ZAFIKOL-107068 format. One line per 4 residues: their letters; for each residue x, y, z of C-alpha. Coordinates in nm, 2 decimals. Layout:
REM residues N
a> X:Y:Z; ...
//
This chain:
REM residues 500
xxxx> -12.10:4.48:7.02; -11.73:4.50:6.92; -11.75:4.88:6.93; -11.90:4.87:7.28
xxxx> -11.63:4.63:7.39; -11.35:4.84:7.26; -11.50:5.15:7.42; -11.51:4.97:7.75
xxxx> -11.15:4.84:7.71; -11.03:5.19:7.62; -11.18:5.32:7.94; -11.01:5.05:8.15
xxxx> -10.68:5.11:7.99; -10.70:5.47:8.07; -10.75:5.40:8.44; -10.45:5.40:8.68
xxxx> -10.40:5.12:8.92; -10.54:5.32:9.21; -10.32:5.36:9.51; -10.05:5.11:9.41
xxxx> -9.78:5.36:9.41; -9.83:5.46:9.77; -9.58:5.36:10.03; -9.83:5.20:10.27
xxxx> -9.80:4.84:10.36; -10.01:4.58:10.18; -10.34:4.48:10.34; -10.39:4.12:10.44
xxxx> -10.61:4.07:10.13; -10.35:4.23:9.91; -10.08:4.01:10.07; -10.30:3.71:9.99
xxxx> -10.33:3.81:9.62; -9.96:3.89:9.60; -9.84:3.54:9.71; -10.11:3.38:9.49
xxxx> -9.98:3.58:9.19; -9.61:3.52:9.26; -9.58:3.18:9.42; -9.88:3.05:9.22
xxxx> -10.05:3.11:8.89; -10.31:3.34:9.03; -10.62:3.28:9.25; -10.90:3.04:9.18
xxxx> -11.24:3.11:9.32; -11.21:3.13:9.70; -10.83:3.12:9.71; -10.78:3.48:9.82
xxxx> -11.01:3.44:10.12; -10.85:3.11:10.21; -10.50:3.25:10.21; -10.61:3.56:10.39
xxxx> -10.76:3.34:10.66; -10.44:3.15:10.73; -10.21:3.44:10.65; -9.97:3.49:10.36
xxxx> -9.67:3.38:10.57; -9.82:3.04:10.65; -9.91:3.00:10.29; -9.55:3.06:10.19
xxxx> -9.43:2.81:10.45; -9.67:2.54:10.32; -9.57:2.60:9.96; -9.20:2.57:10.05
xxxx> -9.28:2.22:10.18; -9.48:2.07:9.89; -9.44:1.71:10.01; -9.67:1.79:10.30
xxxx> -9.95:1.93:10.07; -10.18:1.64:9.98; -10.18:1.57:9.61; -10.54:1.53:9.47
xxxx> -10.63:1.18:9.39; -10.84:1.29:9.09; -10.55:1.48:8.94; -10.32:1.18:8.99
xxxx> -10.57:0.96:8.82; -10.59:1.20:8.52; -10.21:1.20:8.49; -10.20:0.82:8.51
xxxx> -10.46:0.80:8.23; -10.21:0.96:7.99; -10.06:0.68:7.78; -9.70:0.80:7.80
xxxx> -9.69:0.98:8.13; -9.55:0.70:8.34; -9.31:0.56:8.08; -8.95:0.60:8.18
xxxx> -8.69:0.76:7.95; -8.56:0.42:7.83; -8.92:0.30:7.76; -9.00:0.62:7.57
xxxx> -8.69:0.57:7.36; -8.75:0.20:7.29; -9.12:0.24:7.21; -9.11:0.56:7.01
xxxx> -8.74:0.62:6.91; -8.51:0.45:6.66; -8.54:0.11:6.82; -8.91:0.11:6.73
xxxx> -8.84:0.20:6.37; -8.85:-0.07:6.10; -8.53:-0.25:6.01; -8.23:-0.04:5.89
xxxx> -8.33:-0.08:5.53; -8.67:0.09:5.59; -8.77:0.37:5.37; -8.76:0.74:5.48
xxxx> -9.14:0.75:5.47; -9.15:0.47:5.72; -8.91:0.64:5.95; -9.10:0.97:5.92
xxxx> -9.42:0.78:6.01; -9.25:0.65:6.33; -9.15:1.00:6.42; -9.50:1.14:6.36
xxxx> -9.64:0.87:6.59; -9.41:1.00:6.87; -9.53:1.36:6.80; -9.89:1.25:6.79
xxxx> -9.88:1.04:7.12; -9.61:1.19:7.34; -9.66:1.57:7.27; -10.03:1.60:7.36
xxxx> -9.98:1.40:7.67; -9.68:1.61:7.79; -9.87:1.93:7.72; -10.18:1.81:7.91
xxxx> -9.97:1.70:8.21; -9.80:2.04:8.23; -10.14:2.23:8.20; -10.31:2.01:8.45
xxxx> -10.03:2.05:8.70; -10.03:2.43:8.66; -10.40:2.48:8.68; -10.49:2.22:8.94
xxxx> -10.20:2.12:9.16; -10.22:2.27:9.51; -9.84:2.26:9.51; -9.83:2.58:9.32
xxxx> -9.48:2.70:9.41; -9.34:2.37:9.30; -9.51:2.42:8.96; -9.39:2.78:8.93
xxxx> -9.03:2.66:9.01; -9.06:2.37:8.77; -9.14:2.61:8.49; -8.86:2.85:8.61
xxxx> -8.60:2.57:8.61; -8.72:2.41:8.29; -8.68:2.75:8.13; -8.34:2.80:8.29
xxxx> -8.23:2.46:8.17; -8.42:2.48:7.84; -8.45:2.20:7.59; -8.64:2.24:7.26
xxxx> -8.92:1.99:7.20; -8.88:2.01:6.83; -8.52:1.89:6.81; -8.56:1.52:6.70
xxxx> -8.52:1.29:7.00; -8.58:1.56:7.26; -8.95:1.50:7.20; -8.92:1.15:7.34
xxxx> -8.78:1.28:7.66; -8.88:1.64:7.75; -9.18:1.53:7.96; -8.97:1.28:8.15
xxxx> -8.70:1.55:8.19; -8.95:1.78:8.35; -9.11:1.51:8.56; -8.81:1.33:8.69
xxxx> -8.51:1.57:8.66; -8.67:1.92:8.71; -8.98:1.89:8.93; -8.84:1.67:9.21
xxxx> -8.54:1.90:9.25; -8.72:2.23:9.19; -8.72:2.32:9.56; -8.42:2.11:9.66
xxxx> -8.05:2.14:9.62; -7.90:2.32:9.32; -7.61:2.08:9.27; -7.85:1.78:9.27
xxxx> -8.07:1.97:9.01; -7.77:2.05:8.80; -7.66:1.69:8.81; -8.00:1.55:8.72
xxxx> -8.00:1.78:8.42; -7.65:1.70:8.32; -7.72:1.32:8.32; -8.06:1.34:8.14
xxxx> -8.07:1.23:7.78; -8.29:1.53:7.68; -8.01:1.77:7.77; -7.73:1.54:7.64
xxxx> -7.91:1.52:7.31; -8.03:1.89:7.29; -7.68:2.04:7.34; -7.50:1.76:7.15
xxxx> -7.28:1.63:7.43; -7.39:1.28:7.35; -7.18:1.31:7.03; -6.87:1.46:7.19
xxxx> -6.55:1.26:7.20; -6.20:1.34:7.30; -5.95:1.37:7.01; -5.80:1.04:6.89
xxxx> -5.99:0.84:7.15; -6.06:0.47:7.06; -6.43:0.51:7.00; -6.42:0.85:6.83
xxxx> -6.58:0.73:6.51; -6.84:0.84:6.26; -7.08:1.11:6.40; -6.93:1.05:6.74
xxxx> -6.59:1.19:6.62; -6.47:1.52:6.75; -6.51:1.74:7.06; -6.84:1.93:7.09
xxxx> -6.83:2.24:7.30; -7.21:2.33:7.29; -7.30:2.19:7.63; -6.99:2.30:7.81
xxxx> -7.04:2.66:7.69; -7.41:2.68:7.79; -7.34:2.50:8.12; -7.13:2.79:8.22
xxxx> -7.30:3.08:8.04; -7.66:2.99:8.10; -7.68:2.73:8.37; -7.43:2.84:8.63
xxxx> -7.18:3.12:8.61; -7.35:3.36:8.37; -7.21:3.53:8.07; -7.00:3.76:8.29
xxxx> -6.89:3.47:8.53; -6.52:3.50:8.47; -6.45:3.20:8.25; -6.25:3.19:7.93
xxxx> -6.27:3.00:7.60; -5.99:2.78:7.74; -6.23:2.69:8.03; -6.50:2.60:7.77
xxxx> -6.26:2.37:7.59; -6.14:2.21:7.92; -6.50:2.15:8.03; -6.59:1.99:7.70
xxxx> -6.29:1.76:7.74; -6.39:1.68:8.10; -6.74:1.59:7.98; -6.63:1.39:7.68
xxxx> -6.78:1.04:7.70; -7.09:1.16:7.88; -7.34:1.03:7.63; -7.66:0.82:7.57
xxxx> -7.68:0.45:7.53; -7.80:0.40:7.17; -7.81:0.12:6.92; -7.51:0.24:6.72
xxxx> -7.29:0.07:6.99; -7.35:-0.30:6.96; -7.26:-0.37:7.33; -7.56:-0.16:7.44
xxxx> -7.91:-0.24:7.50; -8.13:0.01:7.33; -8.21:0.19:7.66; -8.17:0.56:7.56
xxxx> -8.04:0.67:7.90; -7.71:0.82:8.03; -7.39:0.62:8.00; -7.03:0.71:8.04
xxxx> -6.80:0.58:7.77; -6.44:0.56:7.87; -6.34:0.49:7.51; -6.45:0.84:7.41
xxxx> -6.32:1.03:7.71; -6.02:1.26:7.68; -5.78:1.13:7.94; -5.53:1.41:7.91
xxxx> -5.44:1.66:8.19; -5.70:1.94:8.23; -5.71:2.28:8.40; -6.05:2.43:8.47
xxxx> -6.13:2.76:8.63; -5.77:2.78:8.76; -5.77:2.43:8.91; -5.61:2.11:8.79
xxxx> -5.87:1.84:8.75; -5.73:1.49:8.85; -5.77:1.22:8.59; -6.08:1.02:8.69
xxxx> -6.31:0.94:8.40; -6.67:1.02:8.48; -6.57:1.16:8.82; -6.39:1.45:8.64
xxxx> -6.74:1.58:8.53; -6.88:1.54:8.88; -6.59:1.75:9.02; -6.66:2.02:8.75
xxxx> -7.03:2.03:8.84; -6.93:2.06:9.21; -6.71:2.36:9.13; -6.97:2.53:8.92
xxxx> -7.25:2.47:9.17; -7.05:2.63:9.45; -6.91:2.92:9.26; -6.99:3.27:9.38
xxxx> -7.08:3.38:9.02; -7.34:3.10:9.01; -7.49:3.21:9.34; -7.52:3.57:9.21
xxxx> -7.65:3.46:8.86; -7.92:3.23:9.00; -8.02:3.48:9.27; -8.05:3.76:9.02
xxxx> -8.28:3.55:8.80; -8.50:3.46:9.10; -8.53:3.82:9.20; -8.63:3.92:8.84
xxxx> -8.89:3.65:8.84; -9.04:3.69:9.18; -8.99:4.06:9.26; -8.91:4.30:8.97
xxxx> -8.76:4.30:8.62; -8.48:4.52:8.77; -8.31:4.31:9.03; -8.24:4.49:9.36
xxxx> -7.86:4.45:9.43; -7.90:4.43:9.80; -8.15:4.15:9.78; -7.94:3.97:9.53
xxxx> -7.64:3.99:9.76; -7.83:3.85:10.06; -7.96:3.56:9.85; -7.62:3.49:9.71
xxxx> -7.47:3.47:10.06; -7.75:3.23:10.16; -7.69:3.02:9.85; -7.32:2.98:9.93
xxxx> -7.38:2.92:10.30; -7.63:2.64:10.23; -7.45:2.48:9.94; -7.73:2.59:9.71
xxxx> -8.04:2.50:9.91; -8.31:2.65:9.69; -8.57:2.67:9.97; -8.34:2.86:10.19
xxxx> -8.26:3.11:9.91; -8.63:3.16:9.84; -8.70:3.21:10.20; -8.46:3.51:10.20
xxxx> -8.65:3.64:9.90; -9.00:3.59:10.05; -8.90:3.74:10.38; -8.74:4.05:10.22
xxxx> -8.89:4.40:10.23; -8.84:4.42:9.86; -9.08:4.13:9.80; -9.35:4.30:10.01
xxxx> -9.29:4.65:9.89; -9.60:4.82:9.75; -9.41:4.94:9.44; -9.36:4.57:9.35
xxxx> -9.73:4.47:9.41; -9.92:4.41:9.08; -9.61:4.54:8.90; -9.49:4.26:8.68
xxxx> -9.65:4.21:8.33; -9.76:3.85:8.29; -9.59:3.63:8.03; -9.83:3.47:7.79
xxxx> -9.81:3.14:7.98; -9.88:3.31:8.32; -10.17:3.50:8.16; -10.33:3.20:8.01
xxxx> -10.29:2.98:8.32; -10.41:3.25:8.55; -10.72:3.31:8.33; -10.81:2.94:8.34
xxxx> -10.77:2.94:8.71; -10.97:3.25:8.78; -11.26:3.14:8.56; -11.24:2.78:8.70
xxxx> -11.22:2.66:8.34; -11.12:2.29:8.33; -10.86:2.18:8.08; -11.03:1.89:7.91
xxxx> -10.87:1.95:7.57; -10.52:2.08:7.58; -10.48:2.15:7.20; -10.66:2.49:7.21
xxxx> -10.44:2.60:7.50; -10.13:2.49:7.31; -10.26:2.67:7.00; -10.32:2.99:7.19
xxxx> -9.97:2.98:7.34; -9.83:2.93:6.99; -10.02:3.24:6.88; -9.89:3.43:7.18
xxxx> -9.53:3.34:7.09; -9.47:3.12:7.39; -9.54:2.76:7.29; -9.50:2.49:7.55
xxxx> -9.14:2.35:7.53; -9.11:2.55:7.21; -8.82:2.79:7.26; -8.55:2.69:7.00
xxxx> -8.24:2.82:7.17; -8.08:2.73:7.51; -8.14:3.06:7.69; -8.52:3.00:7.73
xxxx> -8.80:3.25:7.73; -8.77:3.60:7.88; -9.00:3.70:8.16; -8.97:4.08:8.13
xxxx> -9.24:4.32:8.04; -9.03:4.45:7.76; -9.04:4.10:7.59; -9.42:4.07:7.59
xxxx> -9.60:4.40:7.61; -9.71:4.53:7.27; -10.05:4.62:7.12; -10.09:4.31:6.91
xxxx> -10.02:4.09:7.22; -10.28:4.27:7.42; -10.55:4.23:7.15; -10.47:3.85:7.13
xxxx> -10.51:3.82:7.51; -10.84:4.00:7.50; -10.97:3.78:7.22; -10.86:3.47:7.42
xxxx> -11.04:3.57:7.74; -11.35:3.68:7.55; -11.37:3.32:7.42; -11.36:3.19:7.78
xxxx> -11.64:3.41:7.90; -11.94:3.24:7.74; -11.87:2.90:7.89; -11.84:2.73:7.55
xxxx> -11.47:2.72:7.52; -11.33:2.41:7.34; -11.08:2.39:7.62; -11.35:2.27:7.86
xxxx> -11.48:1.99:7.64; -11.35:1.68:7.47; -11.21:1.73:7.12; -11.47:1.71:6.85
xxxx> -11.77:1.75:7.08; -12.02:2.04:7.09; -12.08:2.25:7.40; -12.38:2.15:7.60
xxxx> -12.68:2.36:7.53; -12.70:2.46:7.90; -12.34:2.57:7.92; -12.33:2.85:8.17
xxxx> -12.11:3.16:8.10; -11.85:3.27:8.35; -12.02:3.47:8.63; -11.87:3.82:8.63
xxxx> -11.98:3.88:8.99; -11.79:3.57:9.11; -11.49:3.66:8.90; -11.48:4.01:9.05
xxxx> -11.49:3.84:9.40; -11.21:3.61:9.30; -11.00:3.90:9.18; -11.13:4.17:9.42
xxxx> -10.79:4.29:9.54; -10.68:4.34:9.18; -10.96:4.58:9.08; -10.99:4.94:9.19
xxxx> -11.32:5.10:9.26; -11.29:5.27:8.92; -11.24:4.93:8.75; -11.55:4.79:8.92
xxxx> -11.76:5.10:8.83; -11.66:5.07:8.46; -11.72:4.70:8.45; -12.06:4.70:8.62
xxxx> -12.18:4.98:8.39; -12.09:4.77:8.08; -12.32:4.51:7.92; -12.32:4.18:8.11
xxxx> -12.18:3.98:7.82; -11.87:4.20:7.81; -11.79:4.21:8.18; -11.58:3.90:8.20
xxxx> -11.37:4.02:7.90; -11.33:4.36:8.06; -11.21:4.21:8.39; -10.96:3.97:8.23
xxxx> -10.86:4.22:7.97; -10.80:4.49:8.22; -10.45:4.64:8.29; -10.48:4.51:8.65
xxxx> -10.52:4.14:8.54; -10.25:4.17:8.29; -10.01:4.22:8.58; -9.92:4.00:8.88
//
């Protein structure tokens, strides 16, 4: 059976994506698939026909206005059932963080047990919430942009206290602003304890300030540097090391309320501490910043959000995500102009992208290699596999090298084909979708339970209908000629499905 499967796979890999290089315009069915692959995580059964019926442009309009897309009551109920989903950042810190630890004289074992409780209860819930939203939410563009911005403003789940807050960070800082205003998004990120902790700004204090004591002593440049290099201006954005130091001084005192400071309640949320803020004169990006405490940081964020280098950097990343790994300079320029003209209105910038001839060019149709996350989510959607148990999905993403919330360094995951296309990765993907095909995947049943004896395998005919614009006639001929139990694996393991 394995030999037969590999033979069928080899045949598919040898097939070209018939006709995709031609210059002719996309058909209405191809347009439907294109927007479902780029603005969403791929089609579910019936999605291509539904989008084709209303037209791709209307689908785009609807996705750009997610508040008017009804949110499923059953999905909301599932989210509400997660024990930590609706806890605020302060509640998460108080119930799972140091305030929940035993008294200060507790043993290291007791403290470790408290941390393990957080990992055991918060992490599975945060992973399930992300997976449910990606596979089931009809507000697909909002979910795609939530992933995009989380990756852009990456925090690493495994860094101590970040685990308490990364789900709240995504839910309350990223998702509500994912299609909103860039300055508001930037501000929400800058004030969130997950970012303040991850890039150490919570420890930063101006030199010789009254409250610069203990581990809060000294200026920390980490966040200031990444704020410019990765979040706004880009590595070639025209700033200097002196600007990094100035921005770190400007942001000194931006911290988290924690129990070390006796006057605080243990609320684990943003607080500005005047006693740790550098009150000296500062010059940033060629401009003198008036002394103003916390307001200095707000002025700096305003400057960064409105900078032409930021407009170009963000526009380039969006083109690379939605159109092609090689960003078209003309499109980047048009989007940058719209970014600046609208003070960073993300919807307006995306509309320029989605209206562009580059987005609809046939050379960019089915041209981008899916990341492991995109591949796994699109497979679950195409096969209508419900995510009942999130652990197997998290495990697969770990194996694929793209664990949820698991990138250690601030730059986030890459989205390019170069980063993910290799023989070992292809084989891992094929093994994964082969496991989905028989209808007995542990993803679709509660942890520790056995698959029902009448579990139906994925129907290859329905799957081909779901993905019909993806598959050439040669693909279909090869698949139909193969044994039935291999057909789903051949469809989802095909070169066509590997791309979006």
